C-alpha positions in Angstrom: -204.0 156.4 27.8 -203.9 155.7 24.1 -207.0 153.6 24.3 -209.1 156.1 26.3 -208.1 158.8 23.8 -209.0 156.6 20.8 -212.5 155.8 22.4 -213.5 159.5 23.3 -215.6 161.4 20.9 -214.0 163.8 18.6 -213.9 167.5 19.9 -216.7 169.7 18.6 -215.6 171.4 15.5 -216.2 175.0 14.9 -218.6 176.4 12.2 -216.9 176.5 8.8 -216.2 180.0 7.4 -218.1 179.4 4.2 -221.1 178.2 6.0 -221.1 181.2 8.3 -220.6 183.5 5.5 -223.7 182.2 3.8 -225.7 182.4 6.9 -224.5 185.8 7.6 -225.1 187.2 4.0 -228.6 185.6 3.8 -229.6 187.3 7.1 -228.0 190.5 5.8 -230.1 190.3 2.6 -233.3 190.1 4.6 -232.0 193.1 7.0 -231.0 195.2 4.0 -234.5 194.8 2.6 -236.4 195.4 5.8 -234.3 198.4 6.7 -234.4 199.8 3.3 -238.3 199.4 3.5 -238.3 201.2 6.8 -236.3 204.2 5.3 -238.6 204.7 2.3 -241.8 203.8 4.0 -242.4 207.4 5.5 -241.9 208.6 1.8 -244.2 205.9 0.5 -247.0 206.8 3.1 -246.9 210.4 2.8 -246.7 210.3 -1.1 -249.8 208.0 -1.1 -251.5 210.0 1.6 -251.6 207.3 4.1 -251.6 208.5 7.7 -248.4 208.1 9.6 -249.9 205.8 12.3 -251.3 203.5 9.7 -248.0 203.5 7.8 -246.3 202.2 11.0 -248.9 199.6 11.6 -248.2 198.0 8.4 -245.4 196.3 10.3 -247.8 195.4 13.3 -249.7 192.6 11.6 -246.5 190.9 10.1 -245.0 191.2 13.6 -247.9 189.3 15.3 -247.7 186.7 12.6 -244.0 186.6 13.0 -244.2 185.9 16.8 -246.9 183.4 16.4 -245.1 181.4 13.5 -241.5 181.5 14.9 -241.9 178.6 17.6 -243.5 176.6 14.7 -240.6 177.2 12.3 -238.1 176.5 15.2 -239.7 173.0 15.8 -239.9 172.4 12.1 -236.1 173.0 11.8 -235.6 170.3 14.4 -237.6 167.9 12.2 -236.8 168.9 8.7 -233.4 170.5 9.1 -231.9 174.1 9.4 -231.3 174.5 5.6 -234.8 173.9 4.3 -236.2 176.6 6.8 -233.6 179.1 5.8 -234.7 178.5 2.2 -238.5 178.9 3.3 -237.7 182.2 5.1 -235.8 183.7 2.1 -238.6 182.7 -0.3 -241.4 184.4 2.1 -239.3 187.4 2.2 -238.8 187.6 -1.6 -242.5 187.0 -2.4 -243.4 189.7 0.3 -241.3 192.4 -1.3 -242.5 191.6 -4.9 -246.1 191.9 -3.5 -245.4 195.1 -1.8 -243.5 196.6 -4.6 -246.3 195.9 -7.1 -248.9 197.4 -4.5 -246.8 200.7 -4.1 -246.2 201.0 -7.9 -250.1 200.7 -8.3 -250.6 203.4 -5.6 -248.1 205.7 -7.3 -250.1 205.3 -10.5 -253.4 206.0 -8.7 -254.7 202.5 -9.9 -256.5 202.3 -6.3 -257.4 204.3 -3.5 -255.1 204.8 -0.5 -257.1 202.7 1.8 -257.0 199.7 -0.6 -253.3 200.2 -1.1 -252.9 200.2 2.7 -254.9 196.9 2.9 -252.8 195.2 0.1 -249.6 196.5 1.8 -250.8 194.7 5.1 -251.2 191.5 3.1 -247.9 191.7 1.5 -246.2 192.1 4.9 -248.4 189.3 6.3 -246.7 187.0 3.9 -243.2 187.9 5.3 -244.6 187.6 9.0 -245.9 184.0 8.2 -243.0 182.6 6.1 -240.0 185.0 6.5 -239.9 184.0 10.3 -238.7 180.6 9.3 -235.1 181.8 8.7 -234.1 183.3 12.0 -234.5 180.3 14.3 -232.9 178.1 11.9 -229.9 180.4 11.3 -229.4 180.7 15.1 -229.8 177.1 15.9 -227.4 176.2 12.9 -224.7 178.3 14.6 -225.3 176.9 17.9 -225.1 173.4 16.5 -221.5 174.1 15.5 -220.2 176.5 18.0 -218.6 175.6 21.3 -220.0 177.4 24.3 -216.9 179.7 24.8 -217.1 180.8 21.3 -220.9 181.4 21.1 -221.2 184.9 22.3 -218.6 186.1 19.5 -220.5 184.0 17.0 -223.9 185.4 17.9 -222.5 188.9 17.9 -221.1 188.4 14.4 -224.5 187.1 13.3 -226.3 190.0 14.9 -224.0 192.2 12.8 -225.9 191.0 9.8 -228.7 193.3 11.2 -226.4 196.3 11.5 -225.1 195.5 8.1 -228.7 195.6 6.8 -229.3 198.9 8.8 -226.2 200.4 7.1 -226.5 199.3 3.6 -230.4 199.2 3.3 -231.2 203.0 3.7 -228.0 203.9 2.1 -228.7 202.0 -1.2 -232.5 202.3 -1.2 -232.6 205.7 -2.8 -230.4 204.5 -5.7 -233.1 201.9 -6.8 -235.7 204.4 -7.5 -236.3 203.8 -11.1 -238.3 205.6 -13.8 -241.7 204.0 -14.2 -241.8 202.4 -10.7 -240.6 205.1 -8.6 -240.1 204.4 -5.0 -241.4 201.1 -5.5 -238.0 200.2 -7.2 -236.2 199.5 -3.9 -238.6 196.7 -3.0 -238.2 194.8 -6.3 -234.4 195.3 -6.0 -234.5 193.8 -2.6 -236.5 190.9 -3.8 -234.0 190.1 -6.4 -231.2 190.2 -3.7 -233.2 187.7 -1.7 -233.6 185.5 -4.7 -229.7 185.4 -5.4 -229.1 184.4 -1.7 -231.8 181.7 -2.1 -229.9 180.1 -4.7 -226.5 180.3 -2.8 -228.2 178.6 0.3 -229.6 175.9 -1.9 -226.3 175.1 -3.8 -223.6 175.8 -1.3 -224.7 175.5 2.4 -224.3 172.0 3.8 -227.1 170.8 6.1 -226.3 170.9 9.8 -226.1 167.2 10.6 -226.5 165.4 13.9 -223.1 164.2 15.3 -221.9 162.0 18.1 -222.4 163.7 21.6 -219.2 165.3 23.0 -218.4 165.4 26.7 -219.5 168.9 26.9 -222.9 168.0 25.5 -223.3 165.1 27.9 -222.5 167.5 30.6 -225.3 169.8 29.4 -227.7 167.1 29.2 -227.1 166.0 32.6 -228.0 169.4 34.1 -231.3 169.5 32.2 -234.7 168.5 33.5 -236.3 165.5 31.6 -238.4 166.7 28.6 -241.6 165.7 30.3 -240.7 167.8 33.3 -239.7 170.9 31.4 -241.9 173.9 32.1 -243.7 175.5 29.2 -241.4 178.0 27.1 -242.9 181.0 28.6 -242.6 179.8 32.2 -239.1 178.4 31.8 -236.9 180.3 34.3 -233.7 179.7 32.3 -235.3 181.4 29.1 -238.0 183.8 30.5 -235.6 186.6 31.8 -233.7 186.8 28.5 -236.9 186.7 26.6 -238.5 189.6 28.7 -235.2 191.6 28.4 -235.2 191.0 24.6 -238.7 191.9 24.1 -238.2 195.1 25.8 -235.0 196.1 24.0 -236.4 195.2 20.6 -239.6 197.3 21.4 -237.3 200.3 22.1 -235.1 199.8 19.0 -238.2 199.4 16.7 -239.9 202.4 18.2 -236.8 204.6 17.7 -236.2 203.2 14.2 -239.6 203.7 13.1 -240.1 207.2 14.4 -236.5 208.4 13.4 -237.7 209.2 9.6 -240.6 211.2 10.7 -238.5 213.0 13.3 -236.0 214.0 10.7 -238.6 215.2 8.2 -240.1 217.4 11.0 -236.9 218.5 12.4 -235.6 219.8 9.0 -239.1 221.2 8.0 -238.7 219.8 4.5 -240.8 217.4 2.1 -240.3 213.5 2.5 -238.4 213.2 -0.7 -235.9 216.2 0.4 -235.2 214.5 3.5 -234.5 210.9 2.2 -230.7 211.6 2.2 -230.6 212.9 5.7 -232.8 209.8 7.0 -230.3 207.5 5.2 -227.4 209.4 6.8 -228.9 209.2 10.2 -229.6 205.4 10.0 -226.0 204.9 8.5 -224.5 206.4 11.6 -226.6 204.2 13.8 -225.6 201.1 12.0 -221.9 201.9 12.1 -222.2 202.3 15.9 -224.0 199.0 16.1 -221.2 197.3 14.0 -218.5 198.9 16.1 -220.1 197.1 19.0 -220.7 193.9 17.5 -217.6 193.5 15.3 -215.1 195.5 17.3 -215.8 196.2 21.0 -217.3 192.9 22.1 -214.3 190.9 20.7 -211.7 193.4 21.8 -212.9 193.3 25.4 -214.0 189.7 25.4 -217.5 190.9 26.7 -219.7 188.3 28.4 -223.4 188.2 28.0 -223.8 189.7 31.5 -221.7 192.7 30.5 -223.4 193.3 27.2 -226.8 193.1 29.0 -225.8 195.9 31.3 -223.9 198.2 28.9 -226.5 197.8 26.3 -229.2 199.3 28.2 -227.1 202.1 29.7 -225.8 203.2 26.2 -229.3 202.9 25.0 -231.0 205.1 27.6 -228.3 207.8 27.1 -228.8 207.8 23.5 -232.6 208.1 23.8 -232.1 210.9 26.2 -230.0 212.8 23.8 -232.6 212.4 20.9 -235.3 213.6 23.2 -233.6 216.9 24.2 -231.8 217.3 20.7 -232.1 220.9 19.4 -231.3 219.9 15.8 -230.6 217.2 13.2 -227.0 216.6 14.2 -227.9 216.0 17.9 -230.6 213.6 16.8 -227.9 211.7 14.7 -225.5 211.6 17.6 -228.3 210.4 20.1 -229.4 207.8 17.5 -225.8 206.4 17.1 -225.3 206.3 20.8 -228.5 204.3 21.3 -227.6 201.9 18.4 -224.2 201.2 20.0 -226.4 200.1 23.1 -228.7 197.9 21.0 -225.5 196.5 19.4 -224.4 195.4 22.8 -227.8 194.2 24.1 -228.9 192.1 21.2 -226.0 189.6 21.1 -226.2 189.6 25.0 -229.7 188.3 25.4 -229.3 186.0 22.2 -226.1 184.5 23.4 -227.2 184.4 27.0 -230.4 182.6 26.2 -228.4 180.0 24.1 -226.0 179.4 26.8 -228.8 178.9 29.4 -230.0 175.7 27.8 -228.5 172.5 26.4 -227.7 171.8 22.8 -230.9 169.8 22.4 -233.0 172.9 23.0 -231.3 175.4 20.8 -234.0 175.5 18.3 -236.6 175.9 21.0 -234.8 178.9 22.5 -234.1 180.3 19.0 -237.8 180.3 18.1 -238.6 182.2 21.3 -236.0 184.8 20.8 -237.1 185.2 17.2 -240.8 185.6 18.5 -239.7 188.3 20.9 -237.7 190.1 18.1 -240.9 190.1 16.0 -243.8 190.9 18.3 -242.3 194.2 19.5 -243.4 196.0 16.3 -247.1 195.7 17.4 -246.5 198.5 19.8 -245.0 200.7 17.1 -248.4 202.6 16.3 -248.7 203.4 20.0 -245.2 205.1 19.9 -246.5 207.1 16.8 -249.4 208.3 18.7 -247.0 209.6 21.5 -244.8 211.1 18.7 -247.7 212.9 17.4 -248.6 214.3 20.9 -245.0 215.2 21.7 -241.9 214.5 19.5 -239.8 213.8 22.4 -242.3 211.5 24.3 -241.3 208.2 22.7 -237.7 208.7 23.4 -238.2 209.6 27.1 -240.3 206.4 27.4 -237.6 204.4 25.8 -235.0 205.8 28.3 -237.4 204.9 31.2 -237.8 201.4 30.0 -234.1 200.8 29.6 -233.2 202.2 33.0 -235.8 199.6 34.3 -234.0 196.9 32.4 -230.8 197.9 33.9 -232.1 197.3 37.4 -233.7 194.1 36.3 -230.0 192.9 35.1 -228.9 193.4 38.8 -231.7 191.5 40.4 -232.5 188.6 37.9 -230.3 185.5 39.0 -230.3 184.3 35.2 -229.2 187.7 33.9 -226.8 188.1 36.7 -225.2 184.7 36.0 -224.9 185.0 32.2 -221.4 184.2 32.0 -220.1 181.2 29.8 -217.1 180.7 31.9 -219.2 180.4 35.0 -221.4 178.0 33.2 -218.4 175.8 32.2 -217.2 175.6 35.6 -220.3 174.4 37.0 -220.7 171.7 34.1 -217.2 170.5 34.7 -217.8 170.2 38.4 -221.1 168.3 37.6 -219.3 165.9 35.3 -216.6 165.3 37.8 -219.1 164.4 40.5 -221.0 162.1 38.0 -217.8 160.3 37.3 -216.8 159.9 40.9 -220.3 158.5 41.6 -219.9 156.1 38.9 -216.6 155.0 40.0 -218.0 154.5 43.6 -220.7 152.4 42.2 
């Protein structure tokens, strides 16, 4: 008995708290900057006389580049390590914000025509799409490297909370960074400085995710996996595709709602863009609080599985979008946005953790790249939602509601989504390992 215990591999250790805190706050720094930019972009666009649809399309090019580069960066994290790729992502975000801030400042001082400013903003965001995408797959894979299956849903929910933190803090603090001289370009320079601080922290204090001896759990995962040469391409892999499709639709709906919210608030109040900045920040803050309530409170309190998160996420999201669509005033818009954000707070950890649990530990970077890609490419459709918004202010939110009700039906019929339960997966793997040991004994 003692010999067997001595020869067995050590149990898989949980992610150290300091390492998780560094990953969380580096993700939050990017989220703060992106959401702060989203909240001030309507002010920037209308101040520089750039059409609303073109303002939203600034994110579309970076989204395409993000989706295309994420799988590359995920493979690179397997080859070069998680930490270097996190640093590449933070550096890309920092440089992108500096470029965008300089361009906006030039536009405010009328140093270039609005269309020239628009083109340079596209270039600045393209830098983020190309290089900023490096950090997300590395963050997710780092956590999966160190987190047992039964704890992964909670860990992924906590990491997703970085997005909620960014949504809460970014729009709230952005107005305080409007400085004399640079005006509404000030927040962009400040977010670049925050990213620079986190870049130094990651460089100095985050240990690299190192390969360790396989545990019995990991050997059981590998036994259930097809050989690498027999695996289907990523986008035809039946283990991953349902989660990727679900995540793409959810991310599209959330992005559409976030990017139309500022314009809806301005139009609902009937005031100038600068006069509405506090109300926009307040609405986004309530949405972020609702998302954090889901990710940091309700998921852990009720020990929700990915399967439950996938279903409750789209139910709450559909109800929230319906409320925004029929809202008679600003306060109803805020309530609907908060309810929808609660749903997104359930859904994002649901498809992220579910996809991670669906594959073995060796494929964590691969699936992280896929999820990062679908989280980015959705912004391509934001201009289409703005066209709908111009035609009818309620139309984008009714469309969101219909899409999420369709996803709810999909969670009921898709085998992968129906079985997104880590306890069930663990039971299957234990049974498989037992059968294999019996076969070995018989041989």
